[in-house]
Structures are given as structure tokens and as C-alpha cells.
C-alpha positions in Angstrom: -69.3 132.0 -72.6 -72.7 131.6 -70.8 -72.7 128.7 -68.4 -75.6 126.8 -66.8 -75.2 124.4 -63.8 -77.9 121.8 -63.3 -78.2 120.1 -59.9 -80.8 117.6 -58.8 -81.9 119.4 -55.6 -80.5 121.9 -53.2 -81.7 121.0 -49.7 -78.5 120.2 -47.9 -74.7 120.5 -48.2 -73.4 117.0 -48.9 -70.8 115.7 -51.3 -72.7 116.6 -54.5 -73.3 120.1 -53.3 -69.6 120.5 -52.5 -68.9 119.7 -56.1 -71.5 122.2 -57.2 -69.9 124.8 -54.9 -66.5 124.3 -56.6 -68.1 124.6 -60.0 -69.6 127.9 -58.8 -66.1 129.1 -58.0 -64.9 128.0 -61.5 -67.8 129.8 -63.2 -68.8 132.7 -60.9 -71.4 134.1 -63.4 -73.1 130.7 -64.0 -76.8 130.3 -63.5 -78.0 127.3 -61.5 -81.1 125.2 -62.3 -82.5 122.7 -59.8 -85.8 121.0 -58.8 -86.0 122.1 -55.1 -84.1 124.9 -53.5 -83.8 125.8 -49.8 -81.4 128.8 -49.6 -80.8 128.4 -45.9 -79.5 124.8 -46.4 -76.7 125.7 -48.9 -73.5 127.7 -48.7 -73.2 131.4 -49.4 -71.1 130.5 -52.5 -74.2 128.8 -54.1 -76.6 131.5 -52.9 -74.6 134.2 -54.7 -75.7 132.6 -58.0 -79.0 133.0 -59.8 -80.9 129.9 -58.9 -84.0 128.9 -60.9 -86.2 125.9 -60.1 -88.1 123.6 -62.4 -91.9 123.4 -61.9 -91.2 121.0 -59.1 -90.1 124.0 -57.0 -93.7 125.4 -57.3 -95.4 122.2 -56.0 -96.4 121.9 -52.3 -93.4 121.8 -49.9 -90.8 120.8 -52.5 -87.8 120.9 -50.2 -89.5 118.3 -48.0 -91.3 116.1 -50.5 -88.9 116.3 -53.5 -88.3 112.5 -53.5 -92.0 112.0 -53.9 -92.0 114.1 -57.0 -89.3 111.9 -58.7 -91.8 110.6 -61.4 -92.4 114.2 -62.5 -88.7 115.2 -62.7 -88.0 113.9 -66.2 -90.8 116.1 -67.6 -89.7 119.0 -65.4 -86.1 118.8 -66.7 -87.3 118.8 -70.3 -89.3 122.0 -69.7 -86.2 124.0 -68.8 -85.3 126.5 -71.5 -81.5 126.6 -71.8 -81.3 128.5 -75.1 -78.4 131.0 -75.1 -76.0 128.9 -73.0 -72.7 127.7 -74.4 -71.7 125.2 -71.7 -74.1 123.2 -69.6 -72.7 121.1 -66.7 -75.2 118.7 -65.0 -74.4 117.3 -61.6 -76.0 113.9 -61.6 -77.0 111.3 -59.0 -80.6 112.2 -59.1 -82.4 113.4 -62.3 -80.3 116.3 -63.6 -78.7 115.4 -66.9 -82.0 114.9 -68.8 -82.3 118.4 -70.0 -82.9 119.1 -73.7 -79.6 121.0 -74.6 -79.7 123.7 -77.3 -78.0 122.6 -80.5 -74.7 124.6 -80.1 -74.1 124.0 -76.4 -71.7 121.5 -74.9 -73.4 119.4 -72.3 -71.0 117.8 -69.8 -72.3 115.6 -67.0 -70.4 115.3 -63.8 -71.8 112.0 -62.5 -71.7 111.0 -58.9 -73.5 107.8 -59.8 -76.3 106.7 -62.2 -79.4 106.9 -60.1 -78.8 104.2 -57.4 -82.5 103.6 -56.7 -83.2 102.5 -60.3 -79.9 100.8 -61.1 -77.3 99.2 -58.9 -79.2 99.5 -55.6 -82.8 99.1 -56.9 -83.5 95.8 -55.1 -82.0 97.2 -51.8 -84.3 100.2 -51.9 -87.3 98.1 -52.9 -86.7 95.6 -50.1 -86.9 98.4 -47.5 -90.3 99.9 -48.7 -93.8 99.1 -47.5 -96.2 96.8 -49.4 -98.0 99.6 -51.2 -94.8 101.5 -52.1 -93.3 98.3 -53.4 -96.3 97.8 -55.7 -95.9 101.3 -57.1 -92.1 101.2 -57.2 -91.9 98.6 -59.9 -93.7 100.4 -62.8 -92.4 103.8 -61.8 -88.8 102.6 -61.6 -89.3 101.0 -65.0 -90.4 104.3 -66.5 -87.6 106.3 -64.8 -85.0 103.7 -65.8 -86.0 103.8 -69.4 -86.0 107.6 -69.5 -82.6 107.7 -67.7 -81.0 105.4 -70.3 -82.5 107.3 -73.2 -81.6 110.7 -71.7 -78.0 109.6 -71.2 -77.5 110.2 -75.0 -78.2 113.9 -74.5 -74.8 114.3 -72.8 -71.8 115.1 -74.9 -69.1 114.2 -72.4 -69.2 112.4 -69.0 -67.0 113.0 -66.0 -67.2 110.3 -63.3 -66.3 111.0 -59.7 -64.3 107.7 -59.5 -63.3 104.7 -61.5 -66.0 102.9 -59.6 -68.7 105.2 -61.0 -67.0 105.2 -64.4 -67.6 101.4 -64.6 -71.3 102.0 -63.8 -71.6 104.6 -66.5 -70.1 102.1 -69.0 -72.5 99.4 -67.8 -75.8 101.3 -67.7 -75.2 104.0 -70.3 -72.7 102.4 -72.6 -70.6 105.6 -72.5 -67.0 106.2 -71.4 -66.1 108.9 -68.9 -63.1 110.9 -67.7 -62.4 110.5 -64.0 -62.0 113.6 -61.8 -62.2 113.0 -58.1 -64.5 115.3 -56.2 -63.1 118.2 -54.1 -62.4 117.8 -50.4 -61.6 120.9 -48.3 -58.6 119.2 -46.8 -57.2 122.5 -45.5 -60.2 122.8 -43.1 -59.0 119.7 -41.1 -56.1 119.9 -38.8 -54.2 117.0 -37.2 -53.0 116.9 -33.6 -49.8 115.5 -32.2 -50.0 111.6 -32.1 -49.8 111.7 -28.2 -53.0 113.8 -28.1 -55.1 111.3 -30.0 -57.6 109.3 -28.0 -58.4 105.5 -28.0 -61.9 105.7 -29.5 -62.8 104.7 -33.0 -65.1 107.0 -35.1 -67.9 106.5 -37.6 -69.2 109.5 -39.6 -72.1 109.8 -42.0 -75.8 109.7 -42.6 -77.2 106.7 -40.8 -78.9 104.8 -43.7 -79.0 101.1 -44.4 -76.5 100.9 -47.2 -73.8 102.4 -45.0 -74.2 99.5 -42.6 -73.8 101.3 -39.3 -75.4 98.4 -37.4 -72.3 96.3 -38.2 -70.0 98.8 -36.5 -72.2 99.2 -33.4 -72.5 95.4 -32.9 -68.7 94.9 -33.4 -67.8 97.5 -30.8 -70.5 96.2 -28.4 -68.8 92.8 -28.6 -65.3 94.3 -28.3 -66.4 96.5 -25.4 -64.3 99.2 -27.1 -65.2 102.9 -27.4 -66.9 104.0 -30.7 -68.2 107.5 -31.4 -70.9 107.9 -34.1 -71.6 111.3 -35.7 -74.5 111.7 -38.1 -78.3 111.8 -38.5 -80.5 109.9 -40.8 -83.5 107.5 -40.8 -81.7 104.8 -38.6 -80.6 107.2 -35.9 -83.1 106.0 -33.3 -82.5 102.4 -34.1 -78.7 102.8 -33.8 -79.2 104.5 -30.4 -81.2 101.6 -29.2 -78.6 99.1 -30.4 -75.6 101.0 -28.8 -74.0 99.4 -25.8 -72.3 101.3 -23.0 -69.1 101.8 -25.0 -70.8 103.3 -28.1 -71.7 107.0 -28.1 -74.2 108.0 -30.7 -73.9 111.8 -31.0 -76.3 112.5 -33.9 -75.7 115.4 -36.2 -72.9 117.7 -35.0 -71.3 121.1 -35.9 -68.3 121.2 -38.2 -66.1 122.2 -35.2 -67.2 119.1 -33.3 -66.7 116.9 -36.3 -63.2 118.3 -36.9 -62.3 117.8 -33.2 -63.3 114.1 -33.3 -61.6 113.4 -36.6 -58.3 114.7 -35.2 -58.5 112.7 -32.0 -59.9 109.3 -32.9 -57.7 106.3 -33.2 -59.1 105.5 -36.6 -62.2 105.9 -38.8 -64.5 102.9 -39.3 -66.1 102.8 -42.8 -68.3 99.8 -43.1 -70.4 100.8 -46.2 -69.8 100.7 -49.9 -69.8 104.2 -51.4 -69.6 105.6 -54.9 -66.5 107.6 -53.8 -66.7 108.5 -50.2 -65.5 111.9 -48.9 -65.5 110.9 -45.2 -62.3 108.7 -45.4 -60.4 111.6 -47.0 -61.6 114.0 -44.2 -60.3 111.6 -41.7 -56.9 111.3 -43.5 -56.7 115.1 -43.8 -56.9 115.0 -40.0 -53.9 112.6 -39.9 -55.9 109.5 -38.9 -56.0 106.1 -40.7 -59.2 104.4 -42.0 -60.5 100.9 -41.6 -62.7 100.4 -44.7 -64.7 97.7 -46.4 -62.8 96.6 -49.5 -65.3 97.7 -52.1 -66.4 100.8 -54.0 -64.7 104.2 -53.8 -62.6 103.3 -50.8 -60.4 101.3 -53.1 -59.4 104.5 -54.7 -58.9 106.7 -51.6 -57.4 104.3 -49.0 -53.9 102.9 -49.6 -53.6 99.7 -47.6 -50.6 99.9 -45.2 -50.1 103.6 -45.7 -53.4 105.4 -44.9 -55.4 102.5 -43.5 -56.5 98.9 -43.7 -59.3 96.9 -45.3 -61.7 94.2 -44.3 -63.2 91.9 -46.9 -66.7 91.1 -45.8 -69.6 93.2 -44.4 -69.8 91.2 -41.2 -69.3 91.9 -37.5 -66.5 89.4 -37.3 -64.6 91.0 -40.2 -64.8 94.4 -38.5 -63.6 92.9 -35.2 -60.6 91.4 -37.0 -59.9 94.7 -38.7 -60.0 96.6 -35.4 -57.5 94.1 -33.9 -55.2 94.6 -36.8 -55.6 98.4 -36.7 -54.4 98.3 -33.1 -51.0 97.1 -34.5 -51.0 99.6 -37.4 -48.0 102.0 -37.4 -49.4 105.4 -38.2 -47.2 107.7 -40.4 -49.1 110.9 -40.0 -47.0 112.8 -42.6 -47.6 110.1 -45.2 -51.4 110.1 -44.5 -51.6 113.9 -44.8 -49.6 114.0 -48.0 -52.0 111.3 -49.5 -55.1 113.3 -48.5 -53.9 116.4 -50.3 -54.2 114.6 -53.6 -58.0 115.2 -53.2 -57.9 118.9 -52.5 -60.2 121.5 -54.2 -57.4 123.1 -56.2 -56.5 119.7 -57.7 -60.2 119.1 -58.5 -60.5 122.5 -60.3 -57.2 121.9 -62.2 -58.4 118.5 -63.4 -61.8 119.8 -64.4 -60.3 122.6 -66.4 -58.0 120.1 -68.1 -61.0 117.9 -69.1 -63.1 120.8 -70.2 -60.4 122.6 -72.2 -60.1 119.7 -74.6 -63.9 119.6 -75.2 -64.4 123.4 -75.3 -61.5 124.0 -77.8 -63.7 123.4 -80.9 -66.2 126.0 -79.6 
């Protein structure tokens, strides 16, 4: 069986690329197609595969300007010649699923989310753009949105990364989906004895507006409690300017530093709404509880009273109240670790094989 994996762009190792990495292990002979490819920014597992780019990869500086080429990506996908493949798996949160599949191939889309910037977060993205960009964004988004809806019918079967995303697929594409949670390398994280843990709270992730890092900073400024923030992103300098004397903004860090801080924090603070959210599971795999906003993927990963607590509003006051409740939270490290193991990579692969085997059987 010849297999093709389609991924929107390969310029970093984030959650979507971790899923692709697991698919590469499932299908070691698969070819990968993408729009922009930086070999130095992805894992060796991905580099071992034959990686081909659409014509976007031949435009000026594609690994830097790939987002500017979004209007060309529908055309670029449709130019990919996938004849000869039996199974095509597209990894979708940017344009990836809109290929033209050959007649006898099964096309399965693993959907991290329908494109946020033209669907559920369109007005948030538009609000943050400049005047000229805003003028262009309306007609371009209308074009991409229509193409995205039409191309959704080119998929034979959908797999959503959460029930949260499954509901979006139903809303925007009018299709149902199986749910397979993405893989987390839980074995890479190691807990420490409870008496070794420190008193600081931790926030991890790219510092972008929808993750609401400013709420956590302001809450801990008011509390005068220690908060450590790990991650880069467009808001990094702004968050550093906001940070009071008890807030440490470390910026991007190595995996060893990240693992160290996960294991020793009092709890993870998670103020944004995510499609799924791997960061809370990494914290739980380190034996630490999570204080999360009660929306999105966190509802499927955090068990209130067992692996963490929720707050109900994206406000500074709600986070302050959550921190005060977390101070009284009884941490059962064994229960938290057992819960985190439900999201391991072997579980992901097993569930993907279960889903695929039913669809592949007729082939």
C-alpha cells in the first residue's frame, strides 16, 4: 500500500508536527507533501521521509513568508499529482486537505481544527491586523472560506483531535468525525518527589493573543506570587514589559529546561482556549496539576478535582480566585500520572489503526 502524508507546512515542531511524526512511524515508507519545508526545524523522523513541496516551496523565502502565500495554497494543493497512492492522510489546520485525490485512493483527514483564521477565530484575527491588511483580509478570507468548505467534500473520512474539534467539523463542513486524541510523549517527562516541588506557577506556550498570557501576568502581578513563563511569540516583548518583580519571562527554552520547570512548578496556568492543548498533558505527565480556563480542549484533558481545577471566565479576577483555590488543592501525583498516560503515543497509534482498519478493509 502506497501512502502519502499531506501537512500544511514544516517550519517548526509543534503539536501538528508531533502528529505527523507519529504517522511517519506508522507508515515508514510514506511520502510527505507540504507547502514549505525547513529540514533543520523538524525531527529526524520526518527528515527520513521523502518530502516534496508544492510550488509554494519554490517561491521567495517560503519558510518565512508561507503565511503570506495563503491565497495561493488552494491552487498549489490541487496541482499535486497523487496518482499511484492507495491511502492519503492529510494533517489539517492550515490548507492541507484540499488535494484532488485519485479515484481509488482513500483520503483521511486528521483535523486539528478547520482553519481558525477563516472560521471560528476570523474576527479575532481581523481585529488584530492593520488597516490595509484588514481591507484585503475580507475578500481573501471569503475566497479561502468558500474553497475550504467545497474542498471538505474531497475527504472520505475525518478524524478530529478532540470532541471540541469534532463539533467544529460538523458545524463548518457538515461532516462527522472519529475522535483520536493527538500523541504526547508522556514518557519524556519525569515527576519529582512532592517535597522537591517549588512554589512558583508556570505558563508554557507561544505568546500570542488568543492564549491570553496578559491575564496570567496581571493576576500574578496583583498576587505578588511567582510565575515563570516559557515560550516565544509575537507578544514576548509586550509580556516582558508587563511583568512585575515576581514574574519571570524566560522566552523560548530547551526541552531540558522545560522538563525541569514542569516537574518543579506548583501548578500550570492555562488561560487560553485551545483546540486540544498538549501543554496541560505535559504538565500532568510531570505529576503537576493544571489550572485551566473551562473551555475548549481542556475540558477533555483536565479532570476537575483529580488533575486540576477550572476557572470560568477569562479575567484576572477569575485566575486569582483559581490560584487561591489551587493553593488548597490536594495533589495525588499517582492519579495525575495515570491520567496523563491515556494520551501517550502508543495509545494514539492504536486508536488510529483501529479507525483506519475499518475504512481500509474494503480496499
